[in-house]
N, C-alpha and C positions, 0 to 999 in steps of 0.2 A: 540401385537407383531406377533400375529399367522399368519393375512391373510396371503393373497399372494400376493402382493398388495408392503405389506413393509418387505417380506423377500426381493422380488427379489431389492426392492432398496437398501438395505441390501447389499444384493452382488454385487449387480455393484458398490457401495461405495466401498468396500470391492477389487473390483478387480484394479479398480482403488489406489487403499490404493499401490496394492503389483503390483503394475504399475511404482509406481509412482520413484525410481531409475533408470528405462529404461527410463524414461518420466527426468527423469536429466540427463541424460547424456545426450538426446538430446541437453540439452543444453551447454555443454560441446566444442560440435563440433564446428570447424573453418573450415569455410567455404571458401574454394577456389574462384573463382574470378569467375569463369563458374555455379557455384551452390549455389552459394550465395541468388539469391532471392528462393530458393528453400528451401536449411537452413534455410532462417528468418523464411520463414510459414510453418517449419516445429516445431520452436524454437515457435513463436507464438501458435502455435496447440496444443504442450506441455504445453506452462505455462497456457491455458487459461483449460485444463482437470484438473492439476495440483491444480489451483485456486478454477474450480467448487470440489476437490476432500477436501479442505480444511484443516483442523489435518491432513486428515486419509494421506496426502503429503508431514507429517513430514520428510520424510528419505529425498528430496529432497533439506531441504534450510542448508546442507552444498554448497550446487550447484547453489541455490539463490543466498546464500552469494559472489560466488565466481564471478555471473552472477552481482550484485548488482555494485560492489569492483571493476569491468571491466571498459575500457574508450569505450568498444563501444558502438554498434548501444542505444542511448540514451533513445530509445521506447519500446525496451526490456528490458532494464534496466528494466524504471520506471512499465514496470507491474511483470515482478520478484523483485518489491519491493512492489507489488500490492497481490503477492502473500503468500508471508510473512507475510504480514496484514493477509488473508486470512484464513492463516493455525494458526494463534495465537498464543496462550500461547508456545505449542513449536514447533517455534521459536524461542524460549528466548536468543538460541546463537545467533542473529544476531542482538541484541539490541549495542551494541558496533558501529556497519559498521552502522546500521542506525542512530546513532547518529552524527558516523561523515559526512554522508551524508546530515545530517539536517543542520551541523554549517557550513559546506563548500561552503564558498558564490561564488567560481566558478564551483560547481558543476549545470549540467542544472535544473532550477526549477521543471521539473514537476515529476522527479527525486526525490528534496527535498519534495515539495509534497506531495508527496504520501508517506516521509518516515516521513513522522508529521502525516500521520491518522493511518501508523501498528505502530507505537510507540506506544501507546492508548491501542488500541485492543491484540496486547502481554503481556506490563506488566501493564495489565487498574488499577494497585494497591497502583506502583509506586513517590514517591510525587516527585523522582531527574526527571521523565521527565515530571509532571506540572510546574516545576521547569526553566527548558529547552524550551520546551513550550511555558510558558509566554512569554520566554526573544524573542520568534522568533518571539511574534507576535509583532516586530516592525523592520522587516525586510525589507532589500531593492526591495525584490521580491512581489510582492501583491499575486501573488497565492500560494505563500508559507504562507500568512500570513493567510489570506481566509482558507487554510487549517488547519494549524494551530488552529486557532480559533475554527476551526468547529470539530476541533478535545477535544478540553478543551471541548467546547459544550458537546463531550462525556462523555466526566469525569465532567462534571456534576463543570465546573466553575464558579467561576460570574458570572453575564451573565453584569454584569457595567462592567469588563474589555473588554470582544468580540464583544458588541452593534459598540462601537465605528469603532473599525476597518471594519466587517461584514457594516453595512449600507453606510460608507465612500465606499465599494468597490459596491456598487451599481450602482454609475454611472459611474463608470468604464469604458472604452471607446470599453475593447475588451471585447462582450457575451459571453466568455468564466467564465475571474471572475466575470461578475457581475453573471452568471449563478450559482455561485460555490456555493457563498456569498448570494444567494436565500434560496439553499437548506439545508447554515448549521444554516438559520433565521428558515428554516421552521420547522430545524429536532431538535432547543430549544425549540419549542413550545410554552408557558404562557410567557416564562423566556425572551422570545421578544417583548414580547407587553409588 
């Protein structure tokens, strides 16, 4: 921990952590029609920085929850949910919202699927999360099913429950679904064999 590169890395990380509140304020701005693309770009940049900060961005959790609950741009909302995942256990206050998003059949599949990957990272030892994810293995949306299977694989769920979902997804017409299933299978290592 005395190496200059390590100290610089930690200093940069702490700077991002100190900026988390400022970055979170960027997420709250309601762009006017004229500035929509500029504000959206700022919000995407803020989300990328908060994601990179990981747990150090915990001050942004309330703003990320508000973003996730909003009915605005679903791409930004999905990215916000991913940031909550990257923050990890420090984002525990977001769990009720993430559960609601995951179970909402009218929600965008990318938002729901990101909620599925966020919950186990935030509450890795919570048996209720495992039960909820297990129920979601039979969701109508394949993207949700694939991401749920991947999340359950991260939690070391029994492969017999996950393999049928993932192997069926390998034949899906969309390459993004096939790739997501393949990634989840690869993460399972020997359990997928």
